[in-house]
C-alpha positions, 0 to 999 in steps of 0.5 A: 887306315886302309891297307889297299894298294893300287898301281897305274901308268901315267902317260906323258908326251912332249908337245910345243906347249911343254910336257902333258900327261894323260889323266882320267876323270873318275866315273860314277855319280860321286864325281859327275859334277866335280873337276878338282880332285876328280882326275886320276892316273889310270890305276886300279887295286891289286893284292900284294903277293898275288900280283906285282904292282907293275903287272897290276898297273899294266892290267888296270890300264887295259881294264880302265881304258880298253887299250893295251898298255903302251910299250916304252921305257917305264919311269918309276914314280914311286908311291903316294898315300892318299887321304883314305889310306890307299897306297898308289904306285905309278910309272910314267911311260911316254906315249901319244894316245888319242882319248877318243879311242878309249873304251872304258871298263865299267863298274856296278853300284846301287844307285840311288843309295838305298834304292835297291836299283843297280846301275852301271857306270864307266870306271873313267868317264873321260880321258884328257891330256893336261899340261902339268900346271892344269893337271896339278889343279885337277888331279887327286891331291896326293897324286900331284907328287907323281907330276912333280917326280915326272917333271924332275925326270923329264928335260 
């Protein structure tokens, strides 16, 4: 099991169609053709003891989306443990962000594998608002618990 930890912010808004959440589609070649299980809360890793989960969530929001984290009340959504063993902590913040305004951070990796070539990919290749039912279909399985906790909190 991994001891890795990530933290993130789950933006939400109330619309005429109900509660919506902002999710990011994971960038890079592994997720390019996937939809189910390829969407995530904007988040990133941190080292406990060097940074708080809250500070990491705000820093990672900025790094992943290229925008400052929104002000507003942060609703703690707790932790989940993903299949690979990573523990993810999240907070929900009510805000209305236009997905067209994001400027995603990037990462580099060898691609194609064993080619000796390094390519750059966006951390999140797109960001979109989802109703809760659709979000449950596409979000990383363990992170669906965050949606349930947000629904319990929101009227």
